[in-house]
C-alpha positions in Angstrom: 2.6 31.9 14.5 4.6 33.1 11.4 5.7 36.4 12.8 9.2 37.3 11.4 8.9 34.8 8.5 8.9 35.9 4.9 6.7 34.2 2.2 6.6 34.4 -1.6 3.4 33.4 -3.2 3.6 33.3 -7.0 0.5 34.1 -9.0 -1.0 35.8 -6.0 -2.6 39.0 -7.4 -5.9 37.1 -7.6 -7.7 33.8 -7.0 -6.2 31.0 -5.0 -2.8 32.7 -4.8 -4.2 35.8 -3.2 -6.2 33.7 -0.8 -3.1 31.9 0.3 -1.2 35.2 0.7 -4.0 36.6 2.9 -3.9 33.5 5.1 -0.2 33.7 5.5 -0.4 37.4 6.3 -3.1 36.7 8.8 -0.6 34.4 10.6 2.0 37.2 10.7 4.2 36.4 7.7 5.6 39.2 5.6 4.5 38.6 2.0 5.9 39.1 -1.5 3.1 39.1 -4.1 3.7 38.1 -7.7 1.5 38.1 -10.8 0.1 40.2 -13.6 -2.7 42.8 -13.5 -3.5 46.4 -13.4 -0.8 48.4 -11.5 -3.4 50.4 -9.5 -5.3 47.3 -8.5 -2.2 45.5 -7.5 -1.2 48.4 -5.3 -4.6 48.5 -3.6 -4.2 44.7 -2.8 -0.6 45.3 -1.5 -1.4 48.2 0.7 -4.7 46.7 1.9 -2.9 43.6 3.1 -0.4 45.7 5.0 -3.1 47.7 6.7 -5.3 44.8 7.5 -2.7 42.4 8.9 0.1 44.7 10.0 2.8 43.0 8.0 5.2 44.1 5.3 3.9 43.3 1.8 6.0 43.8 -1.4 5.1 43.1 -5.0 7.4 41.7 -7.7 6.1 41.4 -11.2 8.6 38.7 -12.3 7.5 36.8 -15.4 7.2 33.1 -14.3 7.8 31.9 -17.9 11.4 33.1 -17.7 13.8 31.1 -15.5 16.1 34.0 -14.8 13.2 36.2 -13.8 12.1 33.5 -11.3 15.5 33.3 -9.8 15.7 37.1 -9.7 12.4 37.1 -7.7 13.9 34.9 -5.0 17.2 36.8 -4.9 15.5 40.2 -4.7 13.3 39.0 -1.8 16.3 37.8 0.2 18.1 41.1 -0.5 15.1 43.1 0.6 13.9 41.1 3.6 17.2 39.4 4.6 15.6 35.9 4.5 13.1 33.6 2.8 11.1 31.1 4.8 8.1 30.1 2.7 7.9 29.6 -1.1 4.4 28.8 -2.5 4.7 27.8 -6.2 1.1 28.6 -7.2 1.4 30.4 -10.6 0.0 28.3 -13.4 -1.8 28.6 -16.7 -4.1 26.2 -18.8 -4.9 25.8 -22.4 -6.8 22.9 -24.0 -7.1 21.8 -27.6 -6.9 18.6 -29.7 -3.3 17.4 -29.6 -2.8 17.9 -33.4 -4.2 21.4 -33.1 -2.2 22.4 -29.9 0.1 25.4 -30.6 3.7 24.6 -29.8 4.1 28.0 -28.2 1.3 27.3 -25.7 2.8 23.9 -24.9 6.2 25.5 -24.0 4.4 28.3 -22.0 2.6 25.7 -19.9 5.8 23.8 -19.2 7.7 27.0 -18.4 5.1 28.4 -16.0 3.6 25.3 -14.5 6.8 23.2 -14.2 10.1 25.0 -14.8 9.2 28.0 -12.7 8.9 25.8 -9.7 12.3 24.3 -10.4 14.0 27.6 -10.7 12.3 29.0 -7.6 13.2 25.9 -5.4 16.8 25.7 -6.7 17.4 29.4 -5.7 15.4 29.3 -2.4 16.9 26.1 -1.0 20.4 27.5 -0.2 18.9 30.3 1.8 16.6 27.9 3.7 19.6 25.6 4.5 21.5 28.6 5.8 18.5 29.5 8.0 18.0 25.8 9.0 14.3 26.3 8.3 12.1 26.6 5.3 8.9 25.4 3.7 8.1 24.9 0.0 4.5 24.3 -1.2 3.9 23.2 -4.8 0.4 23.6 -6.2 -0.7 21.7 -9.3 -3.9 21.4 -11.4 -6.2 18.4 -11.0 -5.0 17.6 -14.6 -1.8 16.4 -12.9 -3.9 13.4 -11.7 -6.6 13.1 -14.4 -5.8 13.7 -18.1 -7.8 16.2 -20.1 -10.0 14.0 -22.3 -10.0 16.4 -25.3 -6.2 16.2 -25.5 -6.1 12.4 -25.4 -9.2 11.4 -27.4 -9.0 7.7 -28.6 -5.6 7.1 -27.1 -6.9 8.0 -23.6 -9.3 5.1 -23.6 -6.8 2.4 -24.4 -4.1 4.0 -22.3 -6.2 4.6 -19.2 -7.8 1.2 -19.4 -4.4 -0.5 -19.2 -3.7 1.6 -16.1 -6.9 0.6 -14.3 -7.5 3.4 -11.8 -10.2 4.4 -9.3 -13.9 5.2 -9.6 -13.2 8.6 -11.1 -11.0 7.1 -13.8 -13.6 4.5 -14.7 -16.3 7.2 -14.9 -14.2 9.2 -17.3 -13.4 6.1 -19.4 -17.1 5.3 -19.7 -17.8 8.9 -20.7 -15.0 8.8 -23.3 -16.4 5.5 -24.6 -19.9 7.0 -25.1 -18.5 10.0 -26.9 -16.0 8.3 -29.2 -16.6 6.0 -32.1 -16.4 2.4 -31.3 -13.1 1.7 -32.9 -10.4 -0.8 -32.3 -8.8 1.2 -29.5 -12.1 1.0 -27.5 -12.4 -2.7 -28.0 -8.8 -3.2 -27.0 -9.3 -1.0 -24.0 -12.4 -2.9 -22.8 -10.5 -6.2 -23.1 -7.6 -4.8 -21.1 -10.0 -3.5 -18.5 -11.5 -6.9 -18.1 -8.0 -8.5 -17.8 -7.1 -5.9 -15.1 -10.2 -6.7 -13.0 -9.5 -10.5 -13.3 -5.9 -10.0 -12.3 -6.9 -7.9 -9.3 -9.4 -10.6 -8.2 -6.8 -13.3 -8.5 -4.3 -11.3 -6.6 -6.8 -10.7 -3.8 -7.6 -14.4 -3.6 -3.9 -15.3 -3.5 -3.3 -12.8 -0.7 -6.2 -14.3 1.3 -4.8 -17.8 0.8 -1.4 -16.7 1.9 -2.8 -15.1 5.0 -4.7 -18.2 5.9 -1.6 -20.3 5.6 0.4 -18.0 7.8 -2.3 -18.2 10.4 -2.4 -22.0 10.3 1.4 -22.0 10.7 1.3 -19.7 13.7 -1.5 -21.8 15.3 
């Protein structure tokens, strides 16, 4: 299915990234692995994929926290294989702490690896994919992209997320935060905002139903 295609999977020396690399190799794609780890173990993984799936597998240890290294990974792949068809931006790190205790260096590392690396990779890969008139880019993000980490937000999370409304998962997290946090003004404001949000949603739903009824009557 992917025979003759070339795929880069960042953060693929273990975990989800390695699993993705295996699946792409199983479909016939040549693979470029990327990530940190013991040199001997990485070579076992690389050679093992080649033997098991009969594809070409290379390894590039580019540091995803450095934009030039990310761009170099893409360029080296194109130079070695003559093409690049699939880019999977999987590399990512996580660190949690109270916001006033969060080290600035960790903050910048998370942005560099989780966000900027994808930008640099895409920006360098797209011209080659345009030239080939074919390409696929897959960006993988943490669940924290949809649901804030409670320890980072603390009191602010309750008021903020209450204003946003949200689904059942959001409401469960807000209730959990409410139980764990002191009952301060932010909580009270959040509860009032949540009630206003629910009332507004009910009114909007009733208005929609009334509008639909009027349209039906007009058509009839």
